[in-house]
C-alpha positions in Angstrom: 119.2 -55.8 -152.7 115.9 -54.6 -151.8 113.8 -51.9 -153.0 113.9 -49.4 -150.0 111.2 -47.5 -149.1 111.2 -43.5 -149.7 112.1 -41.0 -147.4 109.8 -38.3 -147.1 112.1 -35.7 -149.2 112.2 -38.4 -151.9 108.5 -38.9 -151.7 107.9 -35.1 -152.3 110.4 -35.2 -155.2 108.6 -37.9 -156.9 105.2 -36.5 -156.4 106.5 -33.5 -157.8 107.6 -35.2 -161.3 104.3 -37.0 -161.3 102.1 -33.8 -160.7 104.3 -31.9 -163.5 104.3 -34.5 -166.2 100.5 -34.9 -165.7 99.9 -31.0 -165.9 102.1 -30.4 -168.5 102.6 -33.3 -170.4 106.7 -33.0 -170.5 109.4 -33.7 -168.0 110.7 -30.9 -165.8 114.1 -29.1 -166.5 116.7 -29.3 -163.9 116.0 -25.3 -163.5 112.3 -25.9 -163.0 113.1 -28.5 -160.3 116.0 -26.2 -158.6 113.6 -23.2 -158.4 110.7 -25.2 -157.2 112.8 -27.0 -154.3 115.2 -24.1 -153.8 118.0 -26.5 -154.3 121.5 -24.6 -154.6 123.4 -27.0 -156.9 122.0 -29.2 -159.9 123.8 -32.2 -158.1 121.0 -32.1 -155.6 118.7 -32.9 -158.6 121.0 -35.8 -160.1 120.9 -37.4 -156.5 117.0 -37.5 -156.1 116.7 -38.8 -159.7 119.5 -41.4 -159.1 117.8 -42.5 -155.7 114.1 -42.8 -157.4 115.6 -44.8 -160.1 117.4 -47.2 -157.8 114.3 -47.5 -155.7 112.2 -48.8 -159.0 110.0 -45.4 -159.3 111.8 -44.1 -162.3 113.0 -45.8 -165.6 116.0 -44.5 -167.8 116.5 -44.7 -171.6 118.5 -42.8 -174.1 116.3 -40.0 -173.6 116.8 -39.9 -169.9 114.6 -40.6 -166.8 110.9 -41.3 -167.0 108.2 -42.4 -164.5 108.0 -46.1 -163.9 104.7 -47.2 -165.6 103.1 -47.6 -162.2 103.1 -44.0 -161.9 102.3 -42.7 -165.2 98.2 -43.4 -165.0 98.4 -44.9 -168.6 99.1 -48.3 -168.4 96.1 -50.8 -168.2 95.9 -52.7 -164.9 96.3 -56.3 -165.6 95.3 -59.1 -163.2 92.7 -61.9 -162.6 89.3 -61.0 -164.2 86.4 -61.1 -161.9 83.6 -62.5 -163.7 80.6 -62.6 -161.7 79.3 -63.9 -158.1 78.6 -67.6 -157.0 76.8 -68.6 -154.1 78.8 -70.3 -151.1 75.4 -71.4 -149.7 72.2 -72.7 -151.5 72.0 -72.9 -154.9 71.2 -69.6 -156.7 71.0 -68.0 -160.0 74.7 -67.6 -161.3 75.1 -63.6 -161.6 77.7 -62.6 -164.3 79.3 -59.3 -164.1 82.5 -57.7 -165.2 83.6 -56.8 -161.5 87.0 -56.0 -162.4 90.3 -57.8 -161.8 92.5 -59.1 -158.7 96.0 -57.3 -158.9 99.1 -58.0 -157.3 98.5 -54.9 -155.3 95.2 -56.6 -153.8 97.2 -59.8 -152.8 100.2 -57.5 -151.4 99.2 -54.1 -150.6 102.9 -53.1 -150.1 104.0 -54.4 -153.2 106.2 -51.3 -153.8 108.2 -52.2 -151.0 108.4 -56.2 -152.2 111.6 -57.6 -154.1 112.4 -61.2 -154.4 115.1 -63.8 -153.9 115.6 -67.4 -155.5 115.9 -70.0 -152.6 118.6 -72.6 -152.9 118.4 -75.6 -150.5 116.2 -77.2 -148.7 116.5 -75.8 -144.9 113.3 -74.0 -145.2 110.9 -77.0 -146.3 108.9 -77.2 -142.9 107.6 -73.7 -144.0 106.9 -75.1 -147.5 109.8 -73.1 -148.9 111.7 -75.1 -151.3 114.8 -75.4 -153.2 114.1 -73.1 -156.5 110.8 -71.3 -154.9 111.3 -67.5 -155.1 110.7 -65.7 -151.8 109.0 -62.4 -151.2 110.5 -60.1 -149.0 109.4 -56.7 -147.6 112.0 -54.1 -146.2 110.9 -54.2 -142.5 112.3 -55.9 -139.2 111.7 -59.4 -138.4 109.5 -60.3 -135.4 111.1 -62.9 -132.8 110.9 -66.2 -134.5 109.8 -64.6 -137.9 111.3 -65.7 -141.1 113.5 -63.5 -143.0 116.8 -63.1 -144.7 119.8 -62.0 -142.9 123.2 -60.7 -144.2 126.4 -61.4 -142.0 130.0 -61.2 -143.1 129.4 -61.2 -146.9 126.8 -64.2 -146.4 122.9 -64.6 -146.3 120.5 -66.9 -145.3 116.8 -67.2 -144.8 115.9 -68.6 -141.5 113.5 -68.2 -138.6 115.1 -65.4 -136.3 115.5 -65.4 -132.7 117.2 -62.8 -130.7 119.5 -63.4 -127.7 122.0 -61.7 -125.4 124.9 -62.2 -127.9 123.4 -61.8 -131.4 121.0 -63.8 -133.4 120.1 -67.6 -133.6 118.8 -68.5 -137.0 116.5 -71.5 -136.9 115.9 -73.8 -140.1 112.6 -75.5 -140.7 114.2 -78.9 -141.6 115.6 -81.1 -138.8 118.3 -82.2 -141.1 120.0 -78.5 -140.8 121.5 -76.9 -137.5 121.0 -73.5 -136.2 123.3 -70.8 -137.0 124.6 -68.6 -134.2 125.5 -65.2 -134.9 127.7 -63.4 -132.3 129.2 -60.2 -133.9 131.6 -58.2 -132.4 131.8 -54.4 -132.4 133.2 -54.2 -135.8 130.8 -56.5 -137.4 127.4 -55.8 -138.8 124.6 -57.9 -138.9 122.1 -56.6 -141.8 118.3 -57.6 -141.9 117.5 -57.8 -146.0 114.1 -58.5 -145.3 110.8 -60.0 -143.6 109.5 -62.8 -145.5 105.7 -62.4 -146.7 105.2 -65.0 -149.3 106.7 -67.2 -151.8 106.2 -68.0 -155.4 106.6 -71.3 -157.4 105.2 -73.4 -160.4 102.2 -74.2 -158.1 101.0 -70.6 -157.5 101.6 -67.6 -154.8 101.6 -68.5 -151.4 101.1 -65.8 -148.9 102.9 -65.8 -145.5 100.9 -67.9 -142.6 100.0 -66.3 -139.6 102.8 -68.3 -137.7 105.4 -67.4 -140.1 
């Protein structure tokens, strides 16, 4: 469900694709990739390409794989234009200038590790997360009492997560909802889908508060 971070080998593989396409302006052949990394089989190339595609670093069309736009270096950076400087003290002359743009990368430095899930229900309204909002999650552990998404026995929930000796306690941010207690046996697995870092709705983008 999430965009997992790259392993060291996958990062090296991706960087080779970026460097090769920038230097030669063409996609490397299987033989070139095999020779560069010393692979014994073309299957190693295929598996790496599939992994990078699954993790959103490559796109694929009828012609094959390509670098995702964020790696091509030829797409214009979009964002909110910064048009000048304004005083927050005494009255001063306005300074107009083109100071670039505010991008999502600036708001969320780890955007390549982020993914979104739409919320259904009101159990987290005390954290200002409401039905229909899109929560932004990062592939990371959830600190004690932090908000995150948990998968257990085929079911998911967004809650504050607390650990005890028998498992987890998932605490809602709405008194109308009860805590969820998860006490898995040795054959069951609890998966942390991601740590909450913010949410998006029609009112705008909201980053995680320090207490969340």
